[in-house]
N, CA, C and O of each residue as an XYZ file, in Angstrom:
1032
protein
N      96.940    140.648     89.969
C      97.040    139.456     89.212
C      95.672    138.971     88.839
O      94.769    138.997     89.675
N      95.470    138.511     87.566
C      94.138    138.037     87.090
C      93.807    136.699     87.796
O      94.696    136.060     88.359
N      92.488    136.269     87.761
C      92.120    135.047     88.314
C      92.818    133.840     87.658
O      93.254    132.909     88.334
N      92.909    133.893     86.288
C      93.578    132.811     85.619
C      95.033    132.749     86.003
O      95.532    131.635     86.160
N      95.764    133.829     86.169
C      97.123    133.807     86.473
C      97.326    133.241     87.880
O      98.269    132.498     88.148
N      96.407    133.622     88.759
C      96.492    133.152     90.212
C      96.218    131.685     90.210
O      96.790    130.997     91.056
N      95.394    131.123     89.342
C      95.109    129.687     89.355
C      96.360    128.933     88.888
O      96.791    127.949     89.490
N      96.927    129.453     87.769
C      98.059    128.795     87.183
C      99.269    128.826     88.194
O     100.020    127.857     88.313
N      99.410    129.939     88.884
C     100.392    130.010     89.914
C     100.207    129.058     91.049
O     101.172    128.515     91.588
N      98.872    128.837     91.444
C      98.567    127.903     92.554
C      98.822    126.417     92.028
O      99.257    125.566     92.805
N      98.568    126.151     90.816
C      98.791    124.776     90.284
C     100.332    124.573     90.246
O     100.819    123.528     90.676
N     101.099    125.569     89.733
C     102.480    125.486     89.717
C     103.100    125.211     91.046
O     103.970    124.356     91.213
N     102.593    126.007     92.025
C     103.180    125.903     93.376
C     102.884    124.487     93.981
O     103.723    123.876     94.643
N     101.697    124.035     93.720
C     101.319    122.682     94.180
C     102.220    121.613     93.573
O     102.639    120.684     94.264
N     102.513    121.740     92.302
C     103.295    120.798     91.607
C     104.707    120.757     92.205
O     105.255    119.676     92.417
N     105.295    121.922     92.477
C     106.626    122.004     93.035
C     106.650    121.352     94.424
O     107.598    120.652     94.781
N     105.550    121.606     95.223
C     105.507    121.020     96.604
C     105.406    119.499     96.569
O     105.981    118.807     97.408
N     104.650    118.979     95.563
C     104.470    117.585     95.426
C     105.878    116.945     95.070
O     106.276    115.912     95.607
N     106.575    117.632     94.144
C     107.902    117.108     93.701
C     108.901    117.104     94.924
O     109.692    116.167     95.031
N     108.887    118.047     95.775
C     109.758    118.108     96.871
C     109.384    116.981     97.890
O     110.225    116.295     98.470
N     107.966    116.861     98.051
C     107.614    115.759     98.973
C     107.951    114.392     98.430
O     108.333    113.531     99.222
N     107.841    114.122     97.142
C     108.203    112.914     96.531
C     109.647    112.534     96.705
O     109.964    111.368     96.942
N     110.538    113.516     96.588
C     111.898    113.245     96.858
C     112.169    113.027     98.264
O     112.976    112.154     98.582
N     111.560    113.750     99.170
C     111.792    113.536    100.598
C     111.272    112.279    101.157
O     111.864    111.727    102.085
N     110.167    111.783    100.629
C     109.546    110.526    101.104
C     109.975    109.386    100.320
O     109.498    108.278    100.567
N     110.869    109.556     99.356
C     111.339    108.359     98.486
C     110.314    107.474     97.931
O     110.484    106.256     97.870
N     109.198    108.091     97.504
C     108.138    107.399     96.935
C     108.546    106.596     95.613
O     108.053    105.501     95.343
N     109.514    107.259     94.799
C     109.836    106.696     93.579
C     110.389    105.309     93.656
O     110.263    104.547     92.697
N     111.027    104.929     94.812
C     111.607    103.644     94.896
C     110.547    102.503     94.900
O     110.833    101.339     94.619
N     109.300    102.928     95.240
C     108.244    101.891     95.309
C     107.534    101.623     93.976
O     106.848    100.618     93.788
N     107.734    102.563     93.079
C     107.004    102.472     91.730
C     107.579    101.253     90.963
O     108.793    101.056     90.923
N     106.665    100.422     90.342
C     107.232     99.349     89.604
C     107.551     99.921     88.178
O     107.026    100.936     87.722
N     108.489     99.133     87.524
C     108.773     99.545     86.163
C     107.630     99.453     85.237
O     106.864     98.495     85.338
N     107.442    100.375     84.331
C     106.328    100.350     83.435
C     106.630     99.358     82.307
O     107.610     99.507     81.577
N     105.807     98.390     82.185
C     106.004     97.415     81.224
C     105.239     97.617     79.923
O     105.523     96.961     78.920
N     104.233     98.560     79.942
C     103.385     98.852     78.812
C     103.595    100.345     78.338
O     104.027    101.172     79.141
N     103.318    100.659     77.152
C     103.454    101.954     76.650
C     102.634    102.953     77.414
O     101.570    102.645     77.952
N     103.192    104.250     77.451
C     102.499    105.336     78.120
C     101.046    105.500     77.445
O     100.876    105.476     76.226
N     100.063    105.662     78.356
C      98.639    105.787     77.680
C      98.022    107.019     78.310
O      97.798    107.070     79.520
N      97.747    108.021     77.469
C      97.020    109.187     77.833
C      95.486    108.870     77.973
O      94.857    108.355     77.049
N      94.973    109.174     79.066
C      93.522    108.911     79.336
C      92.612    109.961     78.749
O      92.737    111.130     79.116
N      91.736    109.627     77.891
C      90.775    110.579     77.293
C      89.696    110.864     78.245
O      89.254    110.007     79.010
N      89.256    112.134     78.190
C      88.238    112.673     79.186
C      86.901    112.934     78.530
O      86.803    113.225     77.338
N      85.810    112.811     79.405
C      84.545    113.122     78.907
C      84.454    114.667     79.044
O      85.350    115.307     79.594
N      83.335    115.245     78.524
C      83.064    116.682     78.650
C      83.107    117.129     80.155
O      83.459    118.285     80.390
N      82.802    116.364     81.102
C      82.744    116.687     82.526
C      84.105    116.620     83.136
O      84.254    116.775     84.348
N      85.185    116.372     82.255
C      86.625    116.284     82.785
C      86.786    115.113     83.625
O      87.552    115.190     84.585
N      86.133    113.993     83.374
C      86.360    112.745     84.097
C      86.778    111.650     83.044
O      86.394    111.764     81.880
N      87.503    110.671     83.411
C      87.904    109.646     82.431
C      86.739    108.901     81.843
O      85.743    108.620     82.510
N      86.894    108.580     80.536
C      85.945    107.733     79.857
C      86.168    106.349     80.281
O      87.289    105.860     80.143
N      85.140    105.629     80.818
C      85.234    104.344     81.372
C      85.979    103.350     80.480
O      86.875    102.615     80.896
N      85.500    103.389     79.115
C      86.072    102.370     78.265
C      87.599    102.639     78.040
O      88.382    101.728     77.773
N      87.957    103.910     78.164
C      89.384    104.172     77.959
C      90.126    103.830     79.312
O      91.253    103.334     79.295
N      89.470    104.105     80.453
C      90.096    103.828     81.739
C      90.249    102.313     81.946
O      91.130    101.857     82.676
N      89.377    101.553     81.289
C      89.463    100.100     81.440
C      90.752     99.561     80.912
O      91.168     98.478     81.323
N      91.410    100.263     80.020
C      92.612     99.784     79.373
C      93.880    100.174     80.122
O      94.983     99.843     79.686
N      93.732    100.885     81.263
C      94.863    101.356     82.122
C      95.098    100.209     83.167
O      94.290     99.317     83.429
N      96.324    100.382     83.713
C      96.814     99.479     84.738
C      96.466     99.979     86.151
O      96.372    101.179     86.410
N      96.278     98.988     87.059
C      96.275     99.211     88.431
C      97.770     99.208     88.941
O      98.490     98.246     88.676
N      98.224    100.246     89.650
C      99.575    100.301     89.989
C      99.694    100.029     91.580
O      99.206    100.784     92.421
N     100.368     98.917     91.857
C     100.482     98.522     93.304
C     101.894     99.012     93.854
O     102.947     98.703     93.296
N     101.826     99.779     94.964
C     103.021    100.075     95.679
C     103.110     99.308     96.961
O     102.496     99.689     97.957
N     103.847     98.254     96.960
C     103.842     97.385     98.131
C     104.405     97.971     99.432
O     105.372     98.731     99.394
N     103.840     97.641    100.526
C     104.380     98.208    101.779
C     104.516     99.728    101.839
O     105.396    100.273    102.505
N     103.658    100.356    101.154
C     103.637    101.833    101.036
C     103.648    102.492    102.452
O     104.351    103.465    102.723
N     102.831    101.894    103.304
C     102.679    102.428    104.637
C     103.206    101.386    105.587
O     102.937    100.199    105.402
N     103.954    101.791    106.607
C     104.448    100.841    107.637
C     103.344    100.487    108.613
O     102.290    101.121    108.642
N     103.616     99.420    109.447
C     102.645     99.044    110.367
C     102.250    100.159    111.363
O     101.099    100.252    111.789
N     103.177    100.946    111.696
C     102.894    102.081    112.551
C     101.966    103.179    111.946
O     101.131    103.798    112.605
N     102.219    103.356    110.562
C     101.349    104.303    109.820
C      99.990    103.804    109.634
O      99.029    104.565    109.747
N      99.855    102.536    109.348
C      98.473    101.974    109.211
C      97.698    101.986    110.549
O      96.479    102.154    110.560
N      98.387    101.814    111.626
C      97.838    101.821    112.924
C      97.270    103.226    113.286
O      96.231    103.397    113.924
N      98.097    104.235    112.790
C      97.646    105.648    112.940
C      96.266    105.878    112.276
O      95.366    106.502    112.839
N      96.163    105.349    111.078
C      94.954    105.565    110.312
C      93.793    104.806    111.026
O      92.706    105.362    111.185
N      94.011    103.619    111.426
C      93.009    102.912    112.172
C      92.519    103.593    113.412
O      91.335    103.626    113.748
N      93.563    104.163    114.100
C      93.196    104.823    115.444
C      92.398    106.034    115.046
O      91.406    106.310    115.720
N      92.732    106.790    114.012
C      91.943    107.977    113.562
C      90.469    107.537    113.242
O      89.494    108.215    113.567
N      90.400    106.405    112.611
C      89.052    105.855    112.290
C      88.159    105.627    113.529
O      86.945    105.823    113.476
N      88.770    105.219    114.613
C      88.077    104.903    115.796
C      87.498    106.313    116.410
O      86.592    106.291    117.244
N      88.006    107.384    116.001
C      87.567    108.669    116.569
C      86.457    109.266    115.712
O      85.784    110.220    116.103
N      86.291    108.685    114.553
C      85.253    109.153    113.612
C      83.989    108.329    113.779
O      84.106    107.110    113.905
N      82.742    108.922    113.791
C      81.573    108.076    113.941
C      81.342    107.299    112.654
O      81.834    107.679    111.591
N      80.537    106.133    112.765
C      80.188    105.367    111.676
C      79.096    106.128    110.946
O      78.033    106.387    111.510
N      79.351    106.487    109.694
C      78.375    107.263    108.950
C      77.400    106.353    108.192
O      76.267    106.764    107.941
N      77.819    105.079    107.804
C      76.888    104.207    107.188
C      77.120    102.819    107.671
O      78.276    102.400    107.739
N      76.128    102.089    108.005
C      76.263    100.713    108.496
C      75.190     99.865    107.846
O      74.001    100.087    108.073
N      75.607     98.863    107.013
C      74.659     98.050    106.436
C      74.596     96.718    107.245
O      75.481     95.870    107.127
N      73.614     96.573    107.998
C      73.505     95.477    109.014
C      73.584     94.142    108.339
O      74.346     93.291    108.797
N      72.855     93.900    107.290
C      72.798     92.644    106.657
C      74.120     92.302    105.984
O      74.440     91.131    105.784
N      74.889     93.336    105.634
C      76.155     93.059    104.976
C      77.307     93.204    105.883
O      78.444     92.981    105.465
N      77.069     93.587    107.183
C      78.198     93.851    108.126
C      79.236     94.685    107.563
O      80.410     94.316    107.537
N      78.839     95.807    107.109
C      79.744     96.721    106.344
C      79.499     98.144    106.935
O      78.391     98.675    106.863
N      80.549     98.725    107.509
C      80.461    100.053    108.020
C      81.413    100.999    107.336
O      82.517    100.581    106.985
N      81.077    102.175    107.137
C      81.815    103.222    106.435
C      82.096    104.405    107.398
O      81.152    104.831    108.064
N      83.267    104.940    107.516
C      83.569    106.156    108.251
C      84.290    107.150    107.322
O      85.292    106.823    106.686
N      83.768    108.315    107.271
C      84.390    109.360    106.390
C      85.453    110.126    107.156
O      85.153    111.008    107.960
N      86.756    109.753    106.876
C      87.909    110.320    107.539
C      88.118    111.814    107.125
O      88.708    112.587    107.879
N      87.649    112.186    105.975
C      87.820    113.574    105.535
C      86.941    114.517    106.196
O      87.191    115.722    106.204
N      85.815    113.963    106.809
C      84.785    114.879    107.353
C      85.390    115.884    108.343
O      86.189    115.467    109.181
N      85.065    117.153    108.298
C      85.554    118.168    109.050
C      87.063    118.347    109.003
O      87.676    118.883    109.927
N      87.656    117.875    107.880
C      89.142    117.959    107.680
C      89.957    117.138    108.613
O      91.127    117.443    108.842
N      89.351    116.046    109.193
C      90.136    115.344    110.247
C      91.424    114.627    109.671
O      92.501    114.697    110.264
N      91.274    113.987    108.579
C      92.466    113.288    107.991
C      93.569    114.203    107.699
O      94.715    113.906    108.036
N      93.271    115.414    107.030
C      94.302    116.365    106.742
C      94.956    116.972    107.955
O      96.161    117.220    107.977
N      94.134    117.211    108.976
C      94.578    117.806    110.191
C      95.387    116.854    111.084
O      96.429    117.222    111.626
N      94.877    115.622    111.221
C      95.452    114.645    112.171
C      96.663    113.991    111.530
O      97.616    113.699    112.253
N      96.697    113.744    110.249
C      97.791    112.963    109.574
C      98.254    113.677    108.316
O      98.257    113.079    107.240
N      98.647    114.942    108.424
C      99.066    115.624    107.179
C     100.210    114.921    106.433
O     100.176    114.872    105.204
N     101.239    114.365    107.139
C     102.315    113.770    106.517
C     101.924    112.553    105.643
O     102.431    112.361    104.538
N     101.008    111.756    106.192
C     100.529    110.633    105.469
C      99.729    111.098    104.225
O      99.841    110.475    103.169
N      98.970    112.123    104.325
C      98.190    112.680    103.276
C      99.112    113.114    102.126
O      98.910    112.798    100.954
N     100.166    113.882    102.565
C     101.170    114.411    101.540
C     101.782    113.255    100.846
O     101.939    113.279     99.626
N     102.148    112.199    101.604
C     102.779    110.943    100.946
C     101.870    110.408     99.957
O     102.353    110.061     98.879
N     100.591    110.283    100.162
C      99.617    109.741     99.300
C      99.487    110.697     97.981
O      99.440    110.200     96.856
N      99.441    111.920     98.176
C      99.357    112.863     97.130
C     100.617    112.868     96.208
O     100.538    113.036     94.991
N     101.780    112.670     96.879
C     103.057    112.577     96.107
C     102.977    111.299     95.227
O     103.332    111.311     94.048
N     102.509    110.235     95.834
C     102.470    108.940     95.136
C     101.467    109.080     93.884
O     101.721    108.596     92.781
N     100.456    109.703     94.145
C      99.369    109.863     93.093
C     100.003    110.648     91.876
O      99.900    110.210     90.730
N     100.603    111.720     92.143
C     101.206    112.527     91.048
C     102.347    111.695     90.360
O     102.469    111.757     89.137
N     103.124    110.973     91.066
C     104.184    110.266     90.438
C     103.637    109.135     89.579
O     104.107    108.936     88.458
N     102.618    108.361     90.098
C     102.074    107.330     89.212
C     101.385    107.917     87.978
O     101.530    107.389     86.876
N     100.640    109.002     88.160
C      99.929    109.638     87.073
C     101.009    110.058     85.973
O     100.768    109.958     84.770
N     102.133    110.503     86.445
C     103.273    110.948     85.468
C     103.841    109.668     84.806
O     103.939    109.589     83.582
N     104.213    108.664     85.640
C     104.886    107.476     85.135
C     104.046    106.722     84.096
O     104.553    106.260     83.073
N     102.772    106.615     84.388
C     101.878    105.924     83.574
C     101.455    106.730     82.344
O     100.887    106.177     81.402
N     101.723    107.990     82.354
C     101.342    108.787     81.245
C      99.845    109.118     81.135
O      99.366    109.504     80.069
N      99.125    108.966     82.236
C      97.667    109.228     82.247
C      97.322    110.705     81.956
O      96.408    111.025     81.197
N      98.124    111.599     82.619
C      97.965    113.040     82.424
C      96.655    113.569     83.095
O      96.083    114.557     82.635
N      96.216    112.933     84.128
C      94.905    113.300     84.712
C      95.098    114.428     85.814
O      94.163    115.178     86.096
N      96.253    114.521     86.387
C      96.428    115.516     87.495
C      97.216    116.749     87.027
O      97.196    117.786     87.691
N      97.926    116.633     85.860
C      98.762    117.777     85.457
C      97.949    118.973     85.026
O      97.031    118.910     84.208
N      98.367    120.100     85.657
C      97.705    121.371     85.199
C      96.334    121.637     85.713
O      95.688    122.606     85.315
N      95.856    120.746     86.638
C      94.543    120.860     87.245
C      94.538    121.107     88.709
O      95.388    120.602     89.442
N      93.558    121.904     89.154
C      93.392    122.104     90.542
C      92.722    120.898     91.251
O      91.501    120.743     91.275
N      93.609    120.059     91.824
C      93.175    118.752     92.362
C      92.900    118.857     93.861
O      93.651    119.505     94.590
N      91.858    118.241     94.301
C      91.450    118.230     95.677
C      91.113    116.797     96.140
O      90.803    115.941     95.312
N      91.170    116.545     97.406
C      90.704    115.297     97.980
C      89.137    115.280     98.057
O      88.547    116.044     98.821
N      88.539    114.472     97.323
C      87.134    114.449     97.300
C      86.572    113.679     98.515
O      85.539    114.058     99.067
N      87.244    112.624     98.913
C      86.895    111.849    100.104
C      87.990    110.969    100.531
O      88.846    110.562     99.746
N      87.954    110.667    101.825
C      88.874    109.671    102.405
C      87.996    108.801    103.360
O      87.611    109.234    104.447
N      87.712    107.607    102.918
C      86.701    106.770    103.693
C      87.302    105.453    104.180
O      88.113    104.846    103.480
N      86.949    105.051    105.257
C      87.454    103.746    105.785
C      86.344    102.828    105.867
O      85.326    103.110    106.500
N      86.518    101.626    105.186
C      85.541    100.494    105.253
C      85.975     99.369    106.031
O      87.091     98.872    105.880
N      85.109     98.940    106.878
C      85.317     97.738    107.619
C      84.241     96.743    107.408
O      83.073     96.979    107.719
N      84.653     95.577    106.855
C      83.651     94.533    106.440
C      83.940     93.258    107.121
O      85.101     92.871    107.253
N      82.934     92.593    107.557
C      83.082     91.258    108.108
C      82.283     90.285    107.320
O      81.491     90.700    106.473
N      82.445     88.978    107.552
C      81.729     87.921    106.768
C      80.181     88.044    106.883
O      79.635     88.228    107.971
N      79.537     87.939    105.773
C      78.101     87.962    105.717
C      77.673     87.259    104.396
O      78.544     86.858    103.625
N      76.429     87.110    104.136
C      75.906     86.572    102.966
C      76.042     87.464    101.651
O      76.035     86.999    100.511
N      76.159     88.731    101.957
C      76.121     89.745    100.896
C      77.223     90.814    100.996
O      77.078     91.846    100.342
N      78.306     90.649    101.760
C      79.252     91.683    101.812
C      80.193     91.733    100.685
O      81.389     91.497    100.858
N      79.684     92.042     99.500
C      80.477     92.077     98.333
C      80.052     93.143     97.367
O      78.856     93.413     97.266
N      80.922     93.739     96.680
C      80.655     94.696     95.735
C      80.503     93.955     94.303
O      81.456     93.825     93.534
N      79.342     93.537     94.065
C      79.063     92.491     92.997
C      79.110     93.214     91.649
O      79.398     92.531     90.666
N      78.873     94.455     91.498
C      78.693     95.136     90.140
C      80.040     95.120     89.510
O      80.975     95.820     89.900
N      80.094     94.245     88.468
C      81.461     94.187     87.675
C      81.794     95.490     87.003
O      82.969     95.729     86.725
N      80.854     96.338     86.726
C      81.094     97.687     86.085
C      81.057     98.853     87.052
O      80.907     99.995     86.617
N      81.189     98.609     88.349
C      81.263     99.669     89.317
C      82.518    100.483     89.008
O      83.580     99.932     88.715
N      82.363    101.872     89.084
C      83.419    102.761     89.124
C      83.169    104.022     89.891
O      82.015    104.361     90.150
N      84.224    104.743     90.270
C      84.072    105.836     91.128
C      83.763    107.097     90.320
O      84.665    107.866     89.987
N      82.500    107.300     90.013
C      82.022    108.343     89.128
C      82.356    109.729     89.579
O      82.104    110.088     90.729
N      82.954    110.567     88.641
C      83.296    111.924     88.917
C      84.655    112.152     89.543
O      85.016    113.310     89.758
N      85.374    111.207     89.825
C      86.702    111.336     90.291
C      87.752    110.998     89.229
O      87.405    110.387     88.218
N      89.031    111.375     89.420
C      90.081    111.195     88.536
C      90.983    109.916     88.855
O      91.191    109.027     88.030
N      91.470    109.932     90.092
C      92.276    108.835     90.555
C      91.659    108.356     91.949
O      91.155    109.106     92.785
N      91.785    107.041     92.040
C      91.471    106.441     93.383
C      92.635    105.785     93.981
O      93.395    105.125     93.273
N      92.825    105.927     95.260
C      93.890    105.357     95.997
C      93.321    104.434     97.043
O      92.556    104.882     97.898
N      93.667    103.149     97.009
C      93.136    102.204     98.060
C      94.391    101.784     98.924
O      95.412    101.348     98.392
N      94.253    101.941    100.275
C      95.185    101.498    101.238
C      94.697    100.291    101.977
O      93.608    100.355    102.549
N      95.417     99.191    102.012
C      94.994     98.040    102.827
C      95.422     98.266    104.260
O      96.629     98.336    104.488
N      94.613     98.379    105.180
C      94.866     98.532    106.590
C      94.815     97.247    107.412
O      95.510     97.061    108.410
N      93.865     96.302    106.873
C      93.910     95.010    107.536
C      93.198     94.080    106.513
O      92.001     94.223    106.261
N      93.957     93.140    105.942
C      93.304     92.201    105.000
C      92.473     91.171    105.701
O      92.725     90.830    106.857
N      91.520     90.693    105.029
C      90.687     89.526    105.505
C      91.458     88.282    105.524
O      92.346     88.095    104.692
N      91.169     87.417    106.430
C      91.818     86.088    106.472
C      91.484     85.254    105.219
O      92.298     84.453    104.759
N      90.309     85.453    104.697
C      89.869     84.818    103.408
C      88.810     85.675    102.826
O      87.934     86.222    103.495
N      88.953     85.768    101.409
C      87.983     86.492    100.622
C      88.370     87.965    100.666
O      89.470     88.331    101.079
N      87.421     88.803    100.223
C      87.704     90.254    100.109
C      88.844     90.566     99.001
O      89.784     91.335     99.201
N      88.628     89.898     97.882
C      89.612     90.049     96.901
C      89.316     91.278     95.970
O      88.193     91.354     95.472
N      90.213     92.204     95.716
C      90.004     93.322     94.812
C      90.254     92.809     93.410
O      91.228     92.105     93.146
N      89.310     93.196     92.479
C      89.454     92.765     91.098
C      89.113     93.825     90.158
O      88.368     94.730     90.535
N      89.570     93.808     88.998
C      89.159     94.805     87.923
C      88.661     94.100     86.684
O      89.100     92.994     86.368
N      87.764     94.727     85.999
C      87.228     94.137     84.814
C      88.070     94.670     83.631
O      88.075     95.863     83.331
N      88.790     93.715     82.966
C      89.676     94.123     81.989
C      89.059     93.989     80.588
O      87.992     93.400     80.418
N      89.783     94.572     79.557
C      89.269     94.519     78.236
C      89.100     93.085     77.817
O      89.990     92.262     78.036
N      87.941     92.764     77.202
C      87.576     91.382     76.798
C      86.708     90.694     77.794
O      86.258     89.571     77.569
N      86.454     91.387     78.954
C      85.549     90.799     79.927
C      86.159     89.953     80.970
O      85.450     89.371     81.791
N      87.544     89.854     80.971
C      88.237     89.003     82.077
C      88.333     89.813     83.324
O      88.635     91.006     83.334
N      88.046     89.064     84.420
C      88.145     89.694     85.844
C      89.456     89.355     86.340
O      89.820     88.182     86.421
N      90.221     90.386     86.693
C      91.578     90.241     87.098
C      91.757     90.481     88.609
O      91.435     91.573     89.076
N      92.238     89.545     89.364
C      92.472     89.708     90.810
C      93.823     90.446     90.943
O      94.727     90.309     90.119
N      93.905     91.276     92.087
C      95.084     92.027     92.381
C      95.608     91.710     93.742
O      94.842     91.643     94.704
N      96.992     91.498     93.857
C      97.556     91.316     95.178
C      97.453     92.539     96.009
O      97.764     93.619     95.505
N      97.034     92.465     97.268
C      96.733     93.636     98.014
C      96.903     93.291     99.483
O      95.991     92.858    100.187
N      98.226     93.532     99.913
C      98.606     93.132    101.308
C      98.528     94.275    102.242
O      98.315     95.403    101.796
N      98.693     94.054    103.574
C      98.727     95.070    104.540
C      99.757     96.196    104.291
O     100.952     95.945    104.136
N      99.295     97.332    104.260
C     100.209     98.563    103.972
C     100.426     98.856    102.608
O     101.057     99.862    102.285
N      99.895     97.955    101.659
C      99.985     98.262    100.193
C      99.084     99.392     99.778
O      98.050     99.651    100.394
N      99.501    100.073     98.704
C      98.712    101.131     98.105
C      98.419    100.793     96.613
O      99.339    100.498     95.850
N      97.207    100.838     96.241
C      96.718    100.592     94.812
C      96.284    101.961     94.318
O      95.496    102.650     94.966
N      96.818    102.351     93.143
C      96.500    103.561     92.451
C      95.916    103.258     91.103
O      96.523    102.562     90.289
N      94.735    103.782     90.868
C      94.142    103.436     89.532
C      93.169    104.600     89.087
O      92.690    105.392     89.898
N      92.930    104.633     87.789
C      92.097    105.564     87.254
C      90.606    105.287     87.802
O      90.083    104.180     87.676
N      89.981    106.347     88.401
C      88.756    106.048     89.064
C      87.697    105.495     88.266
O      86.849    104.788     88.811
N      87.649    105.758     86.941
C      86.563    105.124     86.103
C      86.904    103.751     85.502
O      86.284    103.271     84.554
N      87.888    103.182     86.094
C      88.262    101.725     85.787
C      87.356    100.935     86.510
O      87.227    101.133     87.718
N      86.597     99.914     85.832
C      85.693     99.124     86.472
C      86.442     98.261     87.589
O      87.535     97.736     87.375
N      85.774     98.166     88.766
C      86.425     97.295     89.779
C      85.446     96.821     90.793
O      84.373     97.407     90.939
N      85.767     95.814     91.477
C      84.789     95.170     92.417
C      85.521     94.391     93.557
O      86.719     94.148     93.413
N      84.935     94.036     94.553
C      85.506     93.327     95.620
C      84.623     92.018     96.091
O      83.423     92.117     96.347
N      85.270     90.923     96.165
C      84.517     89.734     96.547
C      84.216     89.758     98.013
O      84.858     90.470     98.786
N      83.227     88.968     98.396
C      82.797     88.933     99.810
C      83.808     88.382    100.753
O      84.553     87.455    100.437
N      83.824     89.008    102.001
C      84.735     88.567    103.037
C      84.211     87.254    103.652
O      83.105     87.155    104.182
N      85.134     86.227    103.530
C      84.752     84.879    103.980
C      85.151     84.643    105.500
O      84.478     83.915    106.230
N      86.209     85.259    105.893
C      86.773     84.993    107.193
C      87.618     86.204    107.616
O      88.360     86.772    106.814
N      87.485     86.586    108.900
C      88.175     87.694    109.449
C      87.522     88.966    109.133
O      86.340     88.962    108.789
N      88.254     90.159    109.230
C      87.708     91.457    109.027
C      88.608     92.165    108.036
O      89.828     92.188    108.205
N      88.020     92.736    107.014
C      88.780     93.487    106.016
C      88.597     94.969    106.265
O      87.456     95.424    106.356
N      89.672     95.751    106.380
C      89.631     97.186    106.574
C      90.428     97.819    105.554
O      91.584     97.444    105.356
N      89.866     98.810    104.850
C      90.627     99.463    103.739
C      90.270    100.964    103.832
O      89.168    101.310    104.257
N      91.205    101.854    103.435
C      90.960    103.242    103.303
C      91.030    103.605    101.882
O      92.023    103.323    101.212
N      89.942    104.264    101.362
C      89.868    104.686    100.008
C      89.861    106.233     99.900
O      89.078    106.924    100.553
N      90.769    106.733     99.046
C      90.922    108.201     98.908
C      90.719    108.430     97.357
O      91.337    107.786     96.509
N      89.771    109.431     97.065
C      89.516    109.729     95.687
C      89.970    111.206     95.452
O      89.697    112.083     96.271
N      90.646    111.445     94.346
C      91.062    112.725     93.997
C      90.238    113.198     92.673
O      90.068    112.483     91.685
N      89.777    114.473     92.821
C      89.061    114.964     91.621
C      89.508    116.412     91.351
O      90.280    117.020     92.092
N      88.939    116.936     90.186
C      89.216    118.318     89.907
C      88.101    119.180     90.590
O      86.985    119.349     90.099
N      88.510    119.686     91.730
C      87.566    120.405     92.559
C      88.242    120.651     93.927
O      89.380    120.272     94.203
N      87.415    121.327     94.750
C      88.045    121.713     96.047
C      87.953    120.479     97.016
O      87.106    119.592     96.916
N      88.943    120.545     97.969
C      88.877    119.453     99.030
C      87.549    119.539     99.735
O      87.124    120.637    100.095
N      86.860    118.403     99.952
C      85.534    118.413    100.655
C      85.778    117.915    102.081
O      86.658    117.106    102.379
N      84.880    118.498    102.967
C      84.973    118.117    104.351
C      83.569    117.748    104.923
O      83.361    117.678    106.134
N      82.652    117.523    104.003
C      81.330    117.113    104.374
C      81.351    115.585    104.622
O      82.217    114.885    104.098
N      80.406    115.082    105.413
C      80.421    113.714    105.845
C      79.598    112.831    104.829
O      78.617    112.189    105.204
N      80.010    112.829    103.632
C      79.496    111.966    102.580
C      80.278    112.049    101.312
O      81.273    112.773    101.264
N      79.898    111.365    100.306
C      80.605    111.423     99.006
C      79.943    112.610     98.226
O      78.881    112.468     97.620
N      80.622    113.762     98.280
C      80.048    115.055     97.767
C      80.147    115.112     96.242
O      81.085    114.622     95.613
N      79.128    115.735     95.710
C      79.125    116.037     94.159
C      79.346    117.456     93.870
O      79.373    117.821     92.695
N      79.514    118.326     94.864
C      79.769    119.762     94.652
C      81.234    120.042     94.619
O      81.952    119.923     95.612
N      81.665    120.431     93.406
C      83.115    120.599     93.054
C      83.703    121.867     93.838
O      84.848    121.836     94.289
N      82.916    122.925     93.972
C      83.421    124.125     94.506
C      82.316    124.852     95.268
O      81.157    124.737     94.871
N      82.603    125.587     96.332
C      81.635    126.334     97.080
C      80.874    125.458     98.096
O      81.248    124.319     98.371
N      79.836    126.016     98.614
C      79.212    125.283     99.722
C      78.448    124.106     99.178
O      77.777    124.172     98.147
N      78.589    122.946     99.971
C      77.966    121.671     99.604
C      76.421    121.878     99.388
O      75.687    122.480    100.172
N      76.063    121.324     98.278
C      74.623    121.514     97.880
C      73.740    120.489     98.539
O      72.516    120.601     98.465
N      74.357    119.418     99.230
C      73.540    118.352     99.908
C      73.388    118.719    101.350
O      74.357    119.042    102.037
N      72.154    118.666    101.806
C      71.893    118.957    103.255
C      72.385    117.770    104.131
O      72.546    116.631    103.692
N      72.594    118.131    105.335
C      72.981    117.140    106.338
C      71.998    115.993    106.530
O      72.363    114.864    106.860
N      70.730    116.340    106.305
C      69.670    115.323    106.559
C      69.360    114.450    105.289
O      68.448    113.624    105.303
N      70.108    114.654    104.256
C      69.907    113.802    103.081
C      70.159    112.384    103.378
O      71.087    112.093    104.133
N      69.370    111.418    102.819
C      69.643    109.994    103.058
C      71.029    109.633    102.467
O      71.452    110.173    101.446
N      71.708    108.700    103.155
C      73.042    108.289    102.618
C      72.832    107.317    101.311
O      71.756    106.799    101.015
N      73.949    107.182    100.650
C      73.975    106.244     99.450
C      73.521    104.898     99.958
O      73.715    104.604    101.138
N      72.913    104.050     99.111
C      72.421    102.784     99.543
C      73.550    101.832     99.804
O      73.437    100.952    100.656
N      74.684    101.996     99.057
C      75.718    101.091     99.185
C      77.069    101.873     99.345
O      77.223    102.946     98.763
N      78.026    101.341    100.120
C      79.349    101.950    100.171
C      80.027    101.816     98.773
O      79.618    100.995     97.953
N      81.037    102.620     98.537
C      81.677    102.602     97.264
C      82.822    101.636     97.224
O      83.473    101.482     96.190
N      83.095    100.947     98.389
C      84.211     99.953     98.346
C      83.832     98.770     99.210
O      84.604     97.819     99.328
């Protein structure tokens, strides 16, 4: 069998597996009814969404996607993973749950549930970002943020460069602050409801930001899907296939991505 045929066979097999998982996990019942026309997302030459086009797409909320028990499992896994980045002034720590394949190995059912939801939302919204592509988990990172003078993602035009879809899971909402917002067409900043156990699915190149935590602790898991191999390196990798091009001693990014 040729390489191209093997790739098509693999993509087809993955699609059938996701469809079976979606039926088994009853993800469809959580999807909101689509109120706007289907919108195909245009891609840049690098096969990533054009930000201006992504800005016109919706953030899809799946309320209570994970149960309290499931969110506790993710939090417990996070406690076994070292803190990879800690911004002292911002009281913001990041742990890479995908490092060494930990998330996929420890919580495979939850990962499959997330992948099923991503494919169903992509189909329902008409984005067409996952269809016919070899999709992998680029990262799964857990962010824990406490109140500080600067614990906020201020950039109104921040986006997850190089990924296709971003999935945010609320593990523990802040008592006050920590609001997730997106920059909509026309410059309006739109706040999104995001409660414990909720899942937000959105096009990665859609501009988004988070306000500062004012009270309590905010804990969220972010999972990014891209056209590339699943990565297991302890950072936000840019190598789509093969051995990671970034050395272990490379300095971390200056800011977390969430």
